[in-house]
PAGURO-77691 format. One line per 5 residues: number of its first residue (from 1); their letters; for each residue x, y, z of C-alpha. Coordinates in nm, 2 decimals. Layout:
<pts>
NUM) A) X,Y,Z  ...
</pts>
This chain:
<pts>
1) MSMPS) -6.45,-0.06,-18.58  -6.56,0.27,-18.71  -6.35,0.48,-18.49  -6.46,0.84,-18.48  -6.44,0.92,-18.84
6) VIDEG) -6.69,1.19,-18.77  -6.52,1.36,-18.47  -6.55,1.73,-18.50  -6.67,1.72,-18.86  -6.86,2.04,-18.92
11) TRSAP) -6.83,2.14,-18.55  -6.62,2.45,-18.60  -6.78,2.65,-18.32  -6.60,2.66,-17.99  -6.67,2.37,-17.76
16) QDVAA) -6.98,2.43,-17.55  -7.04,2.34,-17.19  -7.32,2.08,-17.18  -7.45,2.24,-16.86  -7.57,2.53,-17.07
21) DPPPR) -7.88,2.50,-17.29  -7.78,2.37,-17.63  -7.84,2.60,-17.92  -8.12,2.54,-18.16  -8.09,2.32,-18.46
26) PAGTG) -7.84,2.48,-18.70  -8.00,2.65,-19.00  -7.83,2.79,-19.30  -7.49,2.66,-19.18  -7.42,2.43,-19.47
31) GHLPR) -7.39,2.12,-19.25  -7.21,2.24,-18.94  -7.33,2.10,-18.61  -7.29,2.24,-18.26  -7.03,2.08,-18.04
36) NRALD) -7.14,1.86,-17.76  -6.86,1.75,-17.52  -7.07,1.46,-17.40  -7.06,1.31,-17.75  -6.68,1.32,-17.73
41) GLRGL) -6.70,1.15,-17.39  -6.91,0.88,-17.54  -6.65,0.83,-17.81  -6.38,0.81,-17.55  -6.58,0.54,-17.36
46) AVLAV) -6.63,0.34,-17.68  -6.27,0.35,-17.79  -6.16,0.26,-17.43  -6.38,-0.05,-17.44  -6.24,-0.16,-17.77
51) VVYHF) -5.88,-0.11,-17.68  -5.91,-0.29,-17.35  -6.09,-0.57,-17.53  -5.80,-0.61,-17.77  -5.53,-0.57,-17.51
56) EPELV) -5.70,-0.79,-17.24  -6.00,-0.97,-17.38  -6.07,-1.15,-17.06  -6.11,-0.82,-16.87  -6.37,-0.67,-17.10
61) PGGYL) -6.50,-0.96,-17.32  -6.78,-0.75,-17.47  -6.56,-0.45,-17.55  -6.63,-0.50,-17.92  -6.97,-0.33,-17.85
66) GVSIF) -6.77,-0.01,-17.87  -6.78,-0.07,-18.25  -7.16,-0.07,-18.24  -7.16,0.26,-18.04  -6.95,0.42,-18.30
71) FTLSG) -7.16,0.30,-18.59  -7.48,0.44,-18.44  -7.30,0.77,-18.34  -7.17,0.80,-18.70  -7.51,0.74,-18.85
76) FLITN) -7.66,1.01,-18.62  -7.39,1.28,-18.69  -7.36,1.22,-19.07  -7.73,1.22,-19.12  -7.76,1.54,-18.92
81) LLVSE) -7.50,1.71,-19.13  -7.67,1.61,-19.45  -8.02,1.70,-19.34  -7.90,2.03,-19.19  -7.75,2.12,-19.53
86) WTATS) -8.06,2.00,-19.72  -8.29,2.20,-19.48  -8.08,2.52,-19.51  -8.01,2.51,-19.89  -8.25,2.27,-20.04
91) SIDAR) -7.95,2.09,-20.19  -7.66,1.86,-20.11  -7.31,1.93,-20.23  -7.20,1.57,-20.26  -6.86,1.66,-20.39
96) RFWAR) -6.80,1.88,-20.08  -6.94,1.61,-19.85  -6.69,1.35,-19.98  -6.41,1.60,-19.98  -6.47,1.67,-19.61
101) RAKRL) -6.47,1.30,-19.54  -6.14,1.25,-19.73  -5.98,1.55,-19.55  -6.09,1.41,-19.22  -6.01,1.05,-19.26
106) LPAAF) -5.73,0.99,-19.52  -5.42,1.15,-19.36  -5.44,0.95,-19.04  -5.55,0.64,-19.23  -5.25,0.66,-19.46
111) AGIAV) -5.03,0.70,-19.15  -5.19,0.40,-18.98  -5.14,0.19,-19.29  -4.77,0.30,-19.30  -4.73,0.20,-18.94
116) AIAIT) -4.88,-0.14,-19.00  -4.66,-0.20,-19.30  -4.35,-0.10,-19.11  -4.43,-0.32,-18.81  -4.52,-0.61,-19.03
121) IVAGD) -4.19,-0.59,-19.21  -4.00,-0.56,-18.88  -4.19,-0.81,-18.67  -4.44,-0.99,-18.88  -4.43,-1.37,-18.95
126) GHQLR) -4.45,-1.53,-19.29  -4.83,-1.54,-19.30  -4.86,-1.17,-19.22  -4.60,-1.07,-19.48  -4.75,-1.30,-19.75
131) TLGGD) -5.09,-1.14,-19.72  -4.98,-0.78,-19.65  -5.02,-0.66,-20.02  -5.38,-0.77,-20.03  -5.45,-0.63,-19.69
136) VTSAL) -5.30,-0.29,-19.79  -5.50,-0.28,-20.11  -5.83,-0.36,-19.94  -5.76,-0.10,-19.67  -5.68,0.17,-19.92
141) AYVAN) -6.00,0.08,-20.12  -6.21,0.07,-19.80  -6.33,-0.28,-19.88  -6.13,-0.45,-19.60  -6.43,-0.61,-19.44
146) WHFIA) -6.52,-0.80,-19.76  -6.15,-0.89,-19.80  -6.14,-1.05,-19.46  -6.48,-1.22,-19.51  -6.33,-1.38,-19.83
151) QGQEY) -6.03,-1.49,-19.63  -6.25,-1.65,-19.36  -6.12,-1.42,-19.10  -6.25,-1.45,-18.74  -6.28,-1.13,-18.54
156) GASFE) -6.04,-1.11,-18.25  -5.80,-1.37,-18.39  -5.67,-1.50,-18.71  -5.51,-1.81,-18.56  -5.19,-1.67,-18.40
161) SPSLL) -5.10,-1.38,-18.63  -5.38,-1.15,-18.74  -5.33,-0.90,-19.01  -5.21,-0.57,-18.86  -5.47,-0.40,-19.08
166) LHFWS) -5.76,-0.62,-18.96  -5.91,-0.33,-18.78  -5.97,-0.15,-19.11  -6.28,-0.36,-19.16  -6.50,-0.12,-18.96
171) LAIEE) -6.36,0.19,-19.14  -6.45,0.02,-19.46  -6.81,-0.03,-19.35  -6.83,0.34,-19.26  -6.69,0.46,-19.59
176) QFYLV) -6.93,0.23,-19.78  -7.21,0.37,-19.58  -7.10,0.73,-19.65  -7.08,0.65,-20.02  -7.44,0.51,-20.03
181) LGTAA) -7.58,0.78,-19.80  -7.41,1.07,-19.97  -7.53,0.95,-20.31  -7.88,0.89,-20.18  -7.89,1.23,-20.01
186) WLIAR) -7.79,1.40,-20.33  -8.07,1.22,-20.52  -8.32,1.31,-20.24  -8.22,1.67,-20.26  -8.27,1.68,-20.63
191) RARRK) -8.61,1.51,-20.64  -8.78,1.53,-20.29  -8.90,1.82,-20.08  -9.02,1.63,-19.78  -8.85,1.44,-19.51
196) RAWWI) -9.05,1.13,-19.59  -8.79,1.03,-19.85  -8.52,1.02,-19.58  -8.74,0.79,-19.37  -8.80,0.56,-19.67
201) LTGAI) -8.42,0.54,-19.72  -8.37,0.46,-19.35  -8.64,0.20,-19.36  -8.48,0.03,-19.67  -8.15,0.01,-19.49
206) VALSV) -8.31,-0.14,-19.18  -8.50,-0.40,-19.39  -8.18,-0.50,-19.58  -7.99,-0.54,-19.26  -8.26,-0.74,-19.09
211) VSTVW) -8.30,-0.98,-19.38  -7.92,-1.03,-19.41  -7.87,-1.08,-19.04  -8.15,-1.34,-19.02  -8.01,-1.52,-19.32
216) FSWND) -7.65,-1.55,-19.21  -7.73,-1.61,-18.84  -7.97,-1.89,-18.95  -7.67,-2.04,-19.13  -7.45,-1.99,-18.82
221) DIDRV) -7.21,-1.76,-19.02  -7.12,-1.55,-18.72  -6.82,-1.38,-18.88  -7.02,-1.29,-19.19  -7.27,-1.11,-18.96
226) YFGTD) -7.00,-0.94,-18.78  -6.80,-0.81,-19.08  -7.08,-0.75,-19.33  -7.17,-0.40,-19.44  -7.53,-0.52,-19.50
231) TRSFE) -7.56,-0.68,-19.16  -7.40,-0.40,-18.96  -7.60,-0.12,-19.14  -7.88,-0.15,-18.88  -7.66,0.02,-18.63
236) LAAGM) -7.59,0.31,-18.86  -7.96,0.33,-18.96  -8.05,0.36,-18.59  -7.84,0.68,-18.57  -8.01,0.80,-18.89
241) ALALA) -8.35,0.75,-18.75  -8.26,0.94,-18.43  -8.12,1.22,-18.64  -8.44,1.24,-18.84  -8.66,1.23,-18.54
246) VGATL) -8.49,1.49,-18.31  -8.21,1.66,-18.51  -7.88,1.76,-18.36  -8.02,1.89,-18.03  -8.29,1.77,-17.80
251) PSRLR) -8.63,1.93,-17.88  -8.71,2.21,-17.63  -9.02,2.04,-17.50  -8.79,1.76,-17.37  -8.53,2.00,-17.22
256) RRHAD) -8.75,2.19,-16.97  -8.68,2.16,-16.61  -8.94,2.00,-16.38  -8.96,2.29,-16.15  -9.16,2.60,-16.11
261) ADADP) -9.34,2.73,-16.42  -9.15,2.50,-16.66  -9.29,2.20,-16.49  -9.64,2.35,-16.46  -9.67,2.61,-16.73
266) DGDGE) -10.06,2.63,-16.72  -10.06,2.68,-16.34  -10.32,2.41,-16.27  -10.11,2.26,-15.99  -10.03,1.94,-16.19
271) PDSTG) -9.69,1.88,-16.34  -9.69,1.92,-16.71  -9.62,1.61,-16.93  -9.31,1.78,-17.07  -9.13,1.74,-16.73
276) HSRLL) -9.22,1.37,-16.73  -9.09,1.34,-17.09  -8.76,1.49,-16.99  -8.73,1.26,-16.69  -8.82,0.96,-16.91
281) VTVLG) -8.54,1.06,-17.16  -8.29,1.09,-16.87  -8.39,0.75,-16.73  -8.38,0.58,-17.06  -8.04,0.71,-17.13
286) AVGLT) -7.90,0.60,-16.80  -8.06,0.25,-16.84  -7.92,0.23,-17.19  -7.56,0.32,-17.09  -7.58,0.09,-16.79
291) ALVVA) -7.69,-0.20,-17.01  -7.42,-0.14,-17.26  -7.15,-0.13,-16.99  -7.29,-0.45,-16.83  -7.29,-0.62,-17.17
296) MFTVD) -6.93,-0.52,-17.23  -6.83,-0.71,-16.91  -7.05,-1.01,-16.97  -7.13,-1.08,-17.34  -6.82,-1.21,-17.52
301) DRSIL) -6.78,-1.22,-17.90  -6.87,-1.59,-17.92  -7.22,-1.54,-17.77  -7.51,-1.65,-17.98  -7.68,-1.32,-17.86
306) LVRGG) -7.43,-1.14,-18.08  -7.62,-1.23,-18.40  -7.96,-1.30,-18.26  -8.06,-0.95,-18.19  -7.76,-0.84,-17.98
311) LPLAA) -7.61,-0.59,-18.23  -7.95,-0.42,-18.31  -8.02,-0.41,-17.94  -7.69,-0.24,-17.88  -7.78,0.02,-18.14
316) ALTAT) -8.11,0.09,-17.98  -7.94,0.13,-17.64  -7.69,0.37,-17.79  -7.97,0.57,-17.94  -8.13,0.62,-17.60
321) VLLSI) -7.79,0.74,-17.47  -7.76,0.98,-17.75  -8.11,1.11,-17.70  -8.04,1.17,-17.33  -7.71,1.35,-17.37
326) LGRGP) -7.83,1.58,-17.64  -7.98,1.80,-17.37  -7.88,1.91,-17.02  -7.88,1.63,-16.76  -7.67,1.41,-16.53
331) LARAL) -7.57,1.16,-16.80  -7.44,1.44,-17.03  -7.24,1.58,-16.74  -7.09,1.24,-16.65  -6.98,1.18,-17.01
336) SWPPL) -6.83,1.53,-17.02  -6.56,1.42,-16.77  -6.24,1.57,-16.92  -6.03,1.25,-16.95  -6.31,1.09,-17.15
341) VGLGL) -6.36,1.39,-17.36  -5.99,1.41,-17.43  -5.97,1.04,-17.52  -6.27,1.09,-17.75  -6.09,1.37,-17.94
346) ISYGV) -5.80,1.15,-18.03  -6.00,0.83,-18.05  -5.96,0.80,-18.43  -5.58,0.78,-18.39  -5.60,0.56,-18.08
351) YLYHW) -5.80,0.31,-18.29  -5.57,0.33,-18.60  -5.25,0.28,-18.41  -5.33,0.05,-18.12  -5.38,-0.26,-18.33
356) PLMGL) -5.05,-0.26,-18.51  -4.86,-0.15,-18.20  -5.01,-0.46,-18.02  -4.84,-0.67,-18.28  -4.50,-0.51,-18.20
361) IDTDR) -4.52,-0.48,-17.83  -4.57,-0.83,-17.70  -4.43,-1.06,-17.43  -4.18,-1.22,-17.67  -4.01,-0.89,-17.75
366) TGLEG) -4.05,-0.70,-17.42  -4.06,-0.97,-17.15  -4.36,-0.79,-17.01  -4.68,-0.96,-16.91  -5.01,-0.85,-16.74
371) FGLFA) -5.04,-0.49,-16.64  -4.69,-0.41,-16.75  -4.76,-0.52,-17.10  -5.09,-0.34,-17.10  -4.93,-0.02,-16.98
376) ARAAA) -4.66,-0.03,-17.24  -4.91,-0.08,-17.52  -5.13,0.20,-17.39  -4.85,0.44,-17.35  -4.72,0.38,-17.70
381) TLTLA) -5.07,0.41,-17.84  -5.15,0.74,-17.67  -4.81,0.89,-17.77  -4.86,0.80,-18.13  -5.22,0.91,-18.13
386) LASYW) -5.14,1.25,-17.97  -4.86,1.31,-18.22  -5.09,1.22,-18.51  -5.36,1.45,-18.38  -5.15,1.76,-18.33
391) LLEQP) -4.89,1.72,-18.61  -5.10,1.56,-18.88  -5.48,1.57,-18.83  -5.53,1.91,-18.68  -5.30,2.11,-18.92
396) IRQGR) -5.49,1.97,-19.22  -5.84,2.01,-19.07  -5.77,2.37,-18.96  -5.62,2.47,-19.30  -5.27,2.54,-19.17
401) WKLTP) -5.14,2.34,-19.47  -5.22,2.49,-19.81  -5.38,2.20,-19.98  -5.46,2.31,-20.33  -5.58,2.05,-20.59
406) WRVAP) -5.25,2.08,-20.77  -5.07,1.97,-20.45  -5.32,1.72,-20.32  -5.35,1.50,-20.64  -4.98,1.43,-20.68
411) ALVVT) -4.95,1.37,-20.30  -5.23,1.12,-20.31  -5.08,0.93,-20.61  -4.73,0.92,-20.44  -4.87,0.82,-20.10
416) ISALL) -5.10,0.54,-20.23  -4.83,0.41,-20.47  -4.57,0.40,-20.19  -4.81,0.22,-19.95  -4.89,-0.04,-20.22
421) VGGFW) -4.52,-0.09,-20.31  -4.44,-0.14,-19.95  -4.72,-0.39,-19.89  -4.64,-0.60,-20.20  -4.26,-0.58,-20.14
426) ANSLA) -4.32,-0.72,-19.80  -4.46,-1.03,-19.97  -4.12,-1.12,-20.09  -3.99,-1.14,-19.73  -4.24,-1.41,-19.64
431) ASRDV) -4.03,-1.71,-19.74  -3.75,-1.60,-19.51  -3.99,-1.58,-19.21  -4.19,-1.89,-19.28  -3.93,-2.15,-19.17
436) VAEQP) -3.69,-2.12,-18.88  -3.36,-2.30,-18.88  -3.33,-2.65,-18.75  -3.35,-2.68,-18.37  -3.13,-2.99,-18.30
441) DLLEA) -3.09,-2.92,-17.93  -3.47,-2.87,-17.88  -3.56,-3.16,-18.10  -3.33,-3.39,-17.91  -3.49,-3.29,-17.58
446) VAPEA) -3.85,-3.28,-17.69  -3.88,-3.56,-17.94  -3.56,-3.76,-17.98  -3.74,-4.02,-18.19  -3.81,-3.76,-18.45
451) AAPVP) -3.44,-3.71,-18.50  -3.37,-4.09,-18.54  -3.33,-4.24,-18.88  -3.65,-4.38,-19.03  -3.63,-4.73,-19.19
456) GPLVP) -3.65,-4.69,-19.56  -3.99,-4.77,-19.72  -4.03,-5.04,-19.98  -4.21,-4.78,-20.20  -4.09,-4.42,-20.18
461) LERVL) -4.33,-4.17,-20.02  -4.40,-3.90,-20.28  -4.71,-3.70,-20.18  -4.88,-3.60,-19.85  -5.21,-3.42,-19.84
466) FLGDS) -5.31,-3.23,-19.52  -5.66,-3.13,-19.43  -5.68,-2.91,-19.12  -5.76,-2.59,-18.95  -5.52,-2.31,-18.83
471) LVHQG) -5.30,-2.55,-18.64  -5.19,-2.71,-18.96  -5.21,-2.40,-19.18  -5.01,-2.18,-18.95  -4.72,-2.42,-18.95
476) FPTIE) -4.77,-2.56,-19.30  -4.49,-2.36,-19.46  -4.24,-2.52,-19.22  -4.40,-2.86,-19.26  -4.39,-2.83,-19.64
481) QVLAD) -4.02,-2.73,-19.63  -3.92,-3.01,-19.39  -4.10,-3.27,-19.61  -3.95,-3.12,-19.92  -3.60,-3.17,-19.77
486) SGIAS) -3.69,-3.54,-19.77  -3.81,-3.54,-20.13  -4.18,-3.54,-20.03  -4.43,-3.30,-20.19  -4.72,-3.18,-19.98
491) MAIGG) -5.04,-2.97,-20.00  -5.28,-2.83,-19.74  -5.65,-2.78,-19.78  -5.91,-2.66,-19.53  -5.82,-2.34,-19.37
496) PGENF) -5.80,-2.13,-19.05  -6.12,-2.10,-18.87  -6.27,-2.39,-19.05  -6.38,-2.73,-18.93  -6.62,-3.02,-19.00
501) LTDDG) -6.92,-2.79,-18.93  -6.82,-2.51,-19.15  -7.03,-2.45,-19.46  -7.24,-2.76,-19.40  -6.95,-3.00,-19.40
506) AWLDD) -6.77,-2.86,-19.71  -6.45,-3.02,-19.58  -6.57,-3.36,-19.71  -6.61,-3.23,-20.06  -6.28,-3.04,-20.03
511) LRQGI) -6.11,-3.37,-19.93  -6.25,-3.56,-20.23  -6.14,-3.29,-20.47  -5.80,-3.26,-20.31  -5.74,-3.64,-20.33
516) EAFDP) -5.85,-3.64,-20.69  -5.62,-3.35,-20.78  -5.31,-3.44,-20.58  -5.33,-3.82,-20.57  -5.16,-3.85,-20.23
521) DVVVL) -4.99,-4.15,-20.08  -5.07,-4.03,-19.73  -5.36,-3.81,-19.60  -5.31,-3.64,-19.27  -5.63,-3.51,-19.10
526) EACCG) -5.64,-3.25,-18.82  -5.94,-3.08,-18.66  -5.84,-2.98,-18.31  -6.15,-2.81,-18.17  -6.31,-2.53,-18.36
531) SDLRR) -6.30,-2.18,-18.20  -6.64,-2.17,-18.05  -6.92,-2.34,-18.24  -7.19,-2.09,-18.13  -7.48,-2.29,-18.26
536) GNSDP) -7.68,-2.23,-17.95  -7.80,-2.58,-17.88  -7.63,-2.62,-17.53  -7.34,-2.51,-17.33  -7.03,-2.54,-17.55
541) VTDWP) -6.80,-2.68,-17.29  -6.97,-2.89,-17.03  -7.24,-3.04,-17.25  -7.06,-3.04,-17.59  -7.01,-3.42,-17.63
546) ATEDA) -7.38,-3.47,-17.60  -7.48,-3.20,-17.85  -7.58,-3.20,-18.21  -7.26,-3.03,-18.29  -7.05,-3.31,-18.14
551) ALWTQ) -7.25,-3.58,-18.32  -7.22,-3.40,-18.65  -6.85,-3.33,-18.60  -6.76,-3.69,-18.51  -6.98,-3.83,-18.79
556) RAVAA) -6.80,-3.62,-19.05  -6.46,-3.70,-18.90  -6.53,-4.07,-18.95  -6.65,-4.00,-19.31  -6.33,-3.81,-19.38
561) TDIAR) -6.13,-4.11,-19.26  -6.32,-4.34,-19.48  -6.29,-4.11,-19.78  -5.91,-4.11,-19.76  -5.89,-4.48,-19.70
566) EAGAL) -6.12,-4.57,-19.98  -5.89,-4.37,-20.21  -5.61,-4.60,-20.12  -5.42,-4.35,-19.91  -5.26,-4.42,-19.57
571) TLWIL) -5.47,-4.21,-19.33  -5.32,-4.05,-19.02  -5.49,-3.83,-18.76  -5.30,-3.55,-18.59  -5.34,-3.56,-18.21
576) APDAA) -5.33,-3.20,-18.09  -5.16,-3.12,-17.77  -5.34,-2.96,-17.47  -5.42,-2.59,-17.49  -5.46,-2.31,-17.24
581) TNGFY) -5.63,-2.04,-17.43  -5.65,-1.67,-17.36  -6.02,-1.63,-17.45  -6.00,-1.56,-17.82  -6.12,-1.90,-17.92
586) GPIED) -6.37,-1.98,-17.65  -6.33,-2.23,-17.37  -6.20,-2.52,-17.59  -5.95,-2.70,-17.37  -6.19,-2.99,-17.29
591) RVRYL) -6.29,-3.02,-17.65  -5.93,-3.06,-17.75  -5.90,-3.36,-17.52  -6.23,-3.51,-17.62  -6.16,-3.50,-17.99
596) RDFYR) -5.81,-3.63,-17.94  -5.95,-3.94,-17.76  -6.22,-3.97,-18.03  -5.96,-3.97,-18.31  -5.77,-4.24,-18.13
601) HVVEC) -6.09,-4.44,-18.12  -6.16,-4.39,-18.49  -5.81,-4.52,-18.58  -5.85,-4.82,-18.36  -6.16,-4.91,-18.56
606) RPGSG) -5.99,-4.85,-18.89  -5.69,-5.09,-18.91  -5.41,-4.95,-19.12  -5.47,-4.60,-19.01  -5.25,-4.42,-18.76
611) FVDWG) -5.14,-4.10,-18.58  -4.92,-3.81,-18.60  -4.87,-3.74,-18.23  -4.80,-3.38,-18.13  -4.82,-3.48,-17.77
616) PMTPD) -4.44,-3.41,-17.70  -4.53,-3.04,-17.70  -4.71,-3.10,-17.36  -4.49,-3.33,-17.16  -4.68,-3.54,-16.91
621) GVFTR) -5.00,-3.39,-17.05  -4.94,-3.06,-16.88  -4.96,-2.74,-17.09  -4.64,-2.53,-17.10  -4.54,-2.24,-17.31
626) TLPDA) -4.17,-2.33,-17.29  -3.96,-2.65,-17.32  -3.60,-2.70,-17.22  -3.36,-2.79,-17.50  -3.07,-3.04,-17.46
631) TGAEV) -2.86,-2.76,-17.30  -3.12,-2.68,-17.04  -3.22,-2.35,-17.20  -3.59,-2.27,-17.21  -3.73,-2.22,-17.55
636) EVRSA) -4.08,-2.07,-17.61  -4.28,-2.31,-17.82  -4.64,-2.20,-17.77  -4.79,-1.87,-17.88  -4.95,-1.62,-17.65
641) DGLHF) -5.30,-1.74,-17.73  -5.23,-2.07,-17.56  -5.34,-2.28,-17.87  -5.09,-2.22,-18.15  -4.71,-2.24,-18.18
646) TPQGE) -4.41,-2.01,-18.21  -4.18,-2.06,-18.51  -3.96,-2.27,-18.29  -4.25,-2.48,-18.19  -4.36,-2.51,-18.56
651) RILAE) -4.02,-2.64,-18.65  -4.04,-2.92,-18.39  -4.39,-3.01,-18.50  -4.27,-3.03,-18.86  -3.99,-3.27,-18.76
656) ITRND) -4.24,-3.48,-18.55  -4.48,-3.49,-18.84  -4.22,-3.59,-19.10  -4.10,-3.87,-18.87  -4.44,-4.01,-18.79
661) VQTAW) -4.55,-4.00,-19.15  -4.24,-4.17,-19.28  -4.24,-4.43,-19.00  -4.61,-4.52,-19.06  -4.55,-4.53,-19.44
666) AEIQR) -4.26,-4.77,-19.39  -4.42,-4.99,-19.13  -4.75,-5.04,-19.30  -4.57,-5.19,-19.60  -4.39,-5.44,-19.37
671) DVPIA) -4.71,-5.57,-19.22  -4.64,-5.38,-18.89  -4.96,-5.26,-18.73  -4.94,-4.89,-18.67  -5.22,-4.87,-18.42
676) ATASA) -5.42,-5.11,-18.20  -5.74,-5.25,-18.33  -6.06,-5.24,-18.12  -6.33,-5.50,-18.10  -6.64,-5.49,-18.33
681) DACAD) -6.86,-5.40,-18.03  -6.64,-5.11,-17.93  -6.65,-4.98,-18.28  -7.03,-4.98,-18.32  -7.05,-4.61,-18.28
686) VGGVV) -6.83,-4.55,-18.58  -6.97,-4.81,-18.82  -6.77,-5.11,-18.69  -6.42,-5.22,-18.77  -6.35,-5.13,-19.13
691) TQPPP) -6.05,-5.28,-19.30  -5.85,-5.12,-19.58  -5.62,-5.24,-19.85  -5.26,-5.13,-19.83  -5.15,-4.82,-20.02
696) VVPPS) -5.14,-4.87,-20.39  -4.81,-5.00,-20.51  -4.69,-4.91,-20.86  -4.63,-5.23,-21.05  -4.31,-5.09,-21.18
701) VLSVP) -4.16,-5.12,-20.83  -4.02,-5.47,-20.87  -3.85,-5.48,-20.54  -4.18,-5.49,-20.35  -4.27,-5.84,-20.24
706) ATVRA) -4.59,-5.97,-20.39  -4.71,-6.07,-20.05  -4.72,-5.71,-19.95  -4.91,-5.60,-20.26  -5.17,-5.88,-20.21
711) TADVG) -5.23,-5.82,-19.84  -5.60,-5.72,-19.79  -5.57,-5.60,-19.44  -5.23,-5.49,-19.33  -5.34,-5.42,-18.97
716) G) -5.57,-5.73,-18.93
</pts>
């Protein structure tokens, strides 16, 4: 989110009471704007929404709209600064503009990155450590949004362990906007003398944003819409348009009272239209703010409305709020409430520090839940943000530290180098966090069969290929290690946030290419549920089995099964355990059960296929976050999101996976059916009963009986 990177920029005059008439538009000030406490209050409201959304997503599911408020506010303030300077001096000092931005943003940003690195090193898992170097680099270069797009990142969750620098995506969008706007403003100042050029620039940004948003939303690429600079630039352009239309203060004709001579200046006994205009502005602002607040409580980040006009609408509503609070009025007075104003003043730090602190202060480490956990996170965030504001940000902005170029340049080099070294050094710690030690007591209690010896196969199992989403990829380092301990190589394709609907079924091509490159003996398929499919064709929970999504998903799941079987690989489906999600992934519990039953059905219609059953993680089909080990001690096996697994849980799943894969591999070579076979009629919906030759047996393995090699249908 673009937390208030423009707080107080150019507003060096003393804070003004919004109850007094605002001063006229600044002229000859070189880009300084009058201070409006209500704008600080709006910042406070926006950052409050975002923080509560991150801490308790079910409480304010639409709190992400605080990002949109900040984008529009930033576009409004920055454009006013540039136009004010252009109007006063007929020029734009681009170098000074970017220097102000750096002075305002970089010190706290560096501190925020350092905090994220430290917390990741102390508390991060293998995935967070492994990706930290790239995350730090992209954050420093202000291209984090494109970095996370390339990683297939979902907003709100990156399976269980999101990057502690994920929140830099919005800061990157703002900095990219400042780069484009500052350059364009400099060119306009050199070649244009009329404001029309500014309007043309704004229109071009709007056109680009609309085209990009329509394109990516048409292709159901929700996260691309959310993270993209092009798609989000409409919200910034909305602020630009407002700045060009009214400036930094409400025009005087809209600030007149509707009373006495101001309401009837010509004395004809009829209220003047200016009074009605001011009333209209006040009402529009109140309606806009009310609509935004209602949306924050009702429109979650999986809603199709998000990309089908929702974000531009939020920008328009924010513009009405800004227009209303520029002058005197009840909305401005309400947003000037001191606690909101105070929060707005430190909102940049609040945003920078709250996200990494959330990764440190969790239930596992503190034992706190609910309000207690929320209060602990909030207290830590406010403490760090206040310290940053008074000890770092304010001294630099107020010139209390002598920052000459000869001091700044070396300090930048040292600081950036230290952050990069810290980020990439953390990569080396990933292996030690990827795999937890064996859990014999827990394994004995949860899945004793996984600890039992597996009959030796006739042909050694050498290679296993996994295709799956975050359930597989989160735990794959542990699975890979456990299989390697048994002399089995493994590889994982697919990825977090992906499924059979992603990129028009790209998984099927990925599977073909993976089989060709890796030549696996066994292919293990997993696709638990998708986060929320958000295609807009019906309710994603109650009606999902009857939707186009479900039909396409199941069709491609069958195709994946047949691709693996036709390549001569033993094909196994992972049966995911029940979930109880916290809202990040949408209401997917029923879909997990539906797809688990469907995969059983596919296997029944494909003799020679089988399962990897993760069901022991939910004894008796009841979700639980903890399981007792053989000594009776409770061990936490499920993550806080209610879908994924803790490192201890991953270890158990890895043992179960190894056992089921090895058992199926041994049994299929001994003519032992590894799953029941359904009738032809029951299998009509998946193309009937399709038999499969056994896994390919190298002719050099002389100990394998010829009857096994010649069997056409091991399960039939």
